[in-house]
N, C-alpha and C positions, 0 to 999 in steps of 0.2 A: 598347180601343175605339182607335179616330182621336182626337187634343184640339182640335176646329178652332172658329176662330171664325171672325166676319165682323164688318167696321170701314165706312165708308160712305170714309172720305178720311183716313184720318192712321194714319202709324202711331206708337203710344204703349209696344207691344213688350207688351203684358200677354195673359199669356194667358186663357181662360175662364172661371176664377174668379175675376179682379178682383183678385189677388195683388197680380202689378206681378213677378210671375218671365218671367224672356228664350223667346217659347216658338221658340226658338233652339236650349238649353239639352240635355243631354242628356239624353236618355228612361230607362226599367231598361235596368241591367243596363249602362248608357254605352253606350248606342250614340245616337246624336247622326243625328236623320233631320226634316228641318223645311222647308214651301214654302210661301212666300210669291207669290199669282197675284193682279197687282192690272193690268186692265181704264181703259181711259181715253178718253175718246170720246166719241161715241155723237151721238144728236140732243141728248140737256143737258148736252154733254161732263162729266158727275159724273164724279168715279175712286171704284172700289168695289176693296175688296178683302178678295180672299179666302186665311185661316191655316191649313197643318193639320203638328199635329203628328206621327205614328200612334203606339203603343207598339211595346214589342219585338213580341209573336206577330205586329204586322202590318212591321216595318221591311220585315226582306228585297222582299217583295212592289210596294213604295214606292219604294227602292232602286234595281229595276227598270227600274222605269216612270221616276225623270230618270238613269236610263242611258242606257236606250233616241235619250232627246232630243238631239241634235245641235247639241249647245252651242256648237260654232268658228263653226257657219256663223251664227247669232239675235244676233251683240257688240252688248254692251246698249251701247260711244257709238257704233256706227253711226249717220248716220241714216236716219232713216225719215223718207219721204215718202209722206204721207198720197193713195190712188190716187181719193181721193171725199167726197161731202162723207159727213162721220154713218157713222164705222170708228172702226171700237176699235185703238186700241192698249192692249199685256199691254206684258208684267216678269213674266219672272218669275224667280224665285231660289228657287237652293235652297242646302241648307247634310246634307251626309250624311259621318258623320263631323265628323275635320276641315275636309273639299271646303268650297268654295264652289262654287258657278253662280251668275251668271245671266246671261237671258236676253229681248231685245226686239225685240218680233212683230208684224209687222203683221197684221191679221185676216185674215189671204187669206194668211197662212202657220204658223199655226195650225189642222195637221191632225197625223195619223198625230199619234206621237207626245206630241206639242206639245197636241195634243187629247181624247190621252185623260187625262192630266199633271192640264191643263188641267180639264178634268172629277173627273178622280175625289177634286183640291183643293176645287171645288166641292161637291159631292159630300158629303163630308168632312164641311162648314157646318153640312148639311137642309137647305142652302135652294141654289134655281137661277138669279137671279136675283142673288145674292150683297146685298138688304134683314136687310138683322136683321131675329133672327125675335125672338117674343118670348115664355111658356109653352107648351114640347109644342110647335112648332113654328110657331108658331099667331103671325100678322102683330104685331109692335106695335102699340098703339090709341092 
């Protein structure tokens, strides 16, 4: 099962159990796969962060998703000029073994392999909006 968390606007590097374990740490059998997606901008400008760390059985699928993305074309240090009001900006950080990759994307660039990776990370958290969930997937009170 994929371990996933979603958090509103900070990076405390805690796993879903709240133990403080680093979510980019090794999965079972030494395979390390972790993906963090952060979305900023939009109407209220509130950042949302989704994190997923698949277990060993799911790692090959996640590695394939990560490898399909055009990382060189989405340099996280390049300036991205928003093309309109309320546009989302995305940051994707992936760790696959010892390799760490990062990408910065304007919302129109989130298509093809990027869309698939981002949607998979968001789906792994059990939410479609990035809002934290309460018990059994219900919104918090």
